[in-house]
Steps between C-alpha positions, in 0.01 A plus 500: 500500500496141622169315486350311791537173306874559451548597864322186620699289254826642633395432859415141406836454325699623801281307744554183299876559491505546877292187558737301275802622696337422834389154385850424370652614828255287699539180299875492434832537680732586211847629575666613818320706762583870470299621797352303788172650616419248772560134577407315180427815297738693280568655163674271252685599183237317296227716652674813376546351152130403486389849605740663252363286216137556600542876541701526178217330312244722676696810401508386137125433497437836670702676232293321238174602668607863531612537138325744271225308315624644168851352526597169343804403706643544850781735387 
């Protein structure tokens, strides 16, 4: 069973990954626009890359947090 500390840690990891992706999307305009949401707002290729990297790292950390405490590696 998952402990409260692990559950909170996982929520923090995914919240941090989301905040990173949103901050990257707000501060940069990398790549062509894939989808225009409104005048001056859209989804760029760089936004998708940033979210993919952030969520990939969050998934790796989540896997680490959910491992059995008796195991030595992530296999």
